Legacy VTK file of the C-alpha trace (Angstrom):
# vtk DataFile Version 3.0
C-alpha trace
ASCII
DATASET POLYDATA
POINTS 177 float
93.277 96.413 120.455
96.982 96.088 119.910
99.454 98.832 120.775
101.682 99.703 117.816
104.456 102.216 117.231
107.297 102.891 114.807
110.962 102.415 115.447
113.571 104.287 113.437
116.826 102.840 114.766
117.707 99.250 115.622
118.609 100.126 119.234
114.975 101.147 119.799
113.575 97.665 119.079
114.237 96.009 122.430
112.941 98.774 124.739
109.938 99.454 122.497
109.235 95.718 122.319
108.850 95.667 126.106
105.864 98.012 125.808
104.039 97.431 122.513
102.350 94.501 120.806
103.421 95.470 117.282
106.653 97.083 116.112
106.166 99.052 112.925
108.858 99.699 110.343
108.278 103.005 108.516
107.943 102.864 104.735
111.183 104.651 103.928
113.070 102.309 106.284
111.602 99.003 105.072
114.859 97.996 103.355
117.073 98.628 106.407
118.242 95.128 107.270
119.508 95.991 110.762
116.147 97.542 111.667
114.166 94.560 110.338
116.399 92.069 112.156
116.202 93.972 115.450
112.402 94.187 115.263
112.085 90.495 114.402
114.308 89.422 117.294
111.923 90.982 119.837
109.333 88.274 119.201
106.673 90.938 118.666
104.480 91.236 115.587
106.369 93.227 112.946
104.350 95.529 110.684
106.332 96.656 107.649
104.978 99.602 105.697
105.635 99.254 101.969
107.865 101.993 100.631
106.306 104.199 97.988
109.011 103.120 95.531
108.405 99.350 95.874
105.859 96.957 94.442
103.844 94.627 96.618
105.843 91.687 95.285
109.093 93.344 96.429
107.935 93.049 100.028
108.927 89.383 100.057
112.513 90.487 100.716
111.965 92.388 103.974
109.573 89.630 105.082
112.231 87.016 104.389
114.770 88.956 106.481
112.315 89.074 109.391
111.476 85.376 109.149
115.166 84.457 109.059
115.605 86.539 112.216
112.873 84.756 114.148
109.701 86.763 113.506
106.593 84.656 114.044
104.016 87.101 112.690
104.488 89.802 110.075
101.997 92.292 108.706
102.447 94.401 105.598
100.912 97.834 105.068
100.051 99.421 101.726
100.327 103.206 101.545
100.573 103.990 97.851
103.277 104.584 95.274
104.928 107.731 93.970
103.520 108.949 90.683
105.722 111.685 89.352
106.397 114.436 91.832
104.182 115.338 94.794
101.603 112.632 94.235
100.801 109.189 95.604
98.500 106.691 93.947
97.416 103.280 95.193
97.722 100.241 92.970
95.351 97.974 94.852
96.886 94.922 93.182
99.688 95.406 95.722
97.297 94.210 98.430
96.594 90.969 96.583
100.305 90.510 95.843
101.269 91.066 99.485
98.581 88.621 100.666
100.518 85.959 98.758
103.459 86.753 101.061
101.711 87.196 104.446
98.091 86.701 105.545
97.653 90.141 107.141
97.759 93.186 104.877
96.765 96.569 106.265
95.622 99.544 104.187
96.871 102.939 105.344
93.833 104.878 104.197
94.982 108.341 105.252
98.668 108.502 104.314
97.746 107.112 100.902
95.847 110.311 100.040
98.884 112.505 100.682
100.523 114.815 98.187
104.061 115.010 99.600
105.590 118.500 99.597
102.844 119.761 97.277
101.822 122.559 99.641
104.671 125.051 99.616
107.117 122.756 101.351
104.636 120.734 103.372
102.582 117.666 102.668
98.952 118.166 101.756
96.263 115.666 100.804
92.583 115.117 100.203
90.590 113.414 102.953
87.480 113.012 100.759
89.170 109.945 99.230
89.802 108.157 102.546
86.511 106.161 102.594
86.991 105.110 98.967
90.527 103.926 99.721
89.214 101.775 102.550
86.381 100.253 100.534
88.612 99.524 97.543
91.179 97.919 99.852
88.431 95.728 101.299
87.535 94.572 97.786
91.166 93.544 97.255
91.290 91.573 100.518
92.830 93.926 103.077
92.599 92.467 106.576
92.994 95.740 108.467
92.806 99.494 108.050
94.799 102.418 109.387
93.161 105.820 109.824
94.410 109.048 111.325
91.336 110.691 112.847
90.680 113.942 114.668
87.520 115.709 115.898
88.536 118.758 113.832
91.174 117.581 111.330
92.136 121.036 110.105
93.357 121.765 113.637
95.525 118.637 113.678
99.226 119.225 114.194
100.340 116.675 111.601
98.765 115.334 108.406
95.698 117.532 108.919
94.655 117.449 105.256
94.591 113.642 105.240
92.775 112.983 108.510
89.289 111.580 108.648
86.776 113.438 110.782
86.233 111.449 113.979
82.433 111.640 113.609
82.696 109.760 110.274
84.735 106.840 111.596
81.880 104.684 112.980
79.954 104.781 109.707
83.034 103.828 107.709
83.981 101.002 110.061
80.441 99.598 109.820
80.929 99.352 106.044
84.224 97.535 106.472
83.184 94.827 108.945
LINES 1 178
177 0 1 2 3 4 5 6 7 8 9 10 11 12 13 14 15 16 17 18 19 20 21 22 23 24 25 26 27 28 29 30 31 32 33 34 35 36 37 38 39 40 41 42 43 44 45 46 47 48 49 50 51 52 53 54 55 56 57 58 59 60 61 62 63 64 65 66 67 68 69 70 71 72 73 74 75 76 77 78 79 80 81 82 83 84 85 86 87 88 89 90 91 92 93 94 95 96 97 98 99 100 101 102 103 104 105 106 107 108 109 110 111 112 113 114 115 116 117 118 119 120 121 122 123 124 125 126 127 128 129 130 131 132 133 134 135 136 137 138 139 140 141 142 143 144 145 146 147 148 149 150 151 152 153 154 155 156 157 158 159 160 161 162 163 164 165 166 167 168 169 170 171 172 173 174 175 176
């Protein structure tokens, strides 16, 4: 298993790169050139989450910035697109489009079922769609999957409505491999 975490400011790249295997760029920061360059210069794998306002094809630009800055391996992560207000939908063609840019495309199966700010000022979602997101992503060629899991998701401190129950993870993984 590889250790992965987000960075949010370029000055975090070097110290984080001393600890983790993969530096992740959050979706809403995927167009921040200084952040991409700093992550790439660490020599670590860079995972760039696709912003909800971009197409899969648009991800060639952040990838290009990372390659020009010395990145050797880049992953891209699909997490859906905004549809109107308070709703995300996944256009699975984005996975195929991003695989034309990099070989490793990850599907964020839990954040993609979010409904941002739809719950009286907080994000809600619908975890019943998480397995379907994963299986559809597999059909479109995803090479990895991201899940937030918890033994009792409703007691989770963040993204509770989107989390997969821990006791359902093994069964889902067996369908994906």
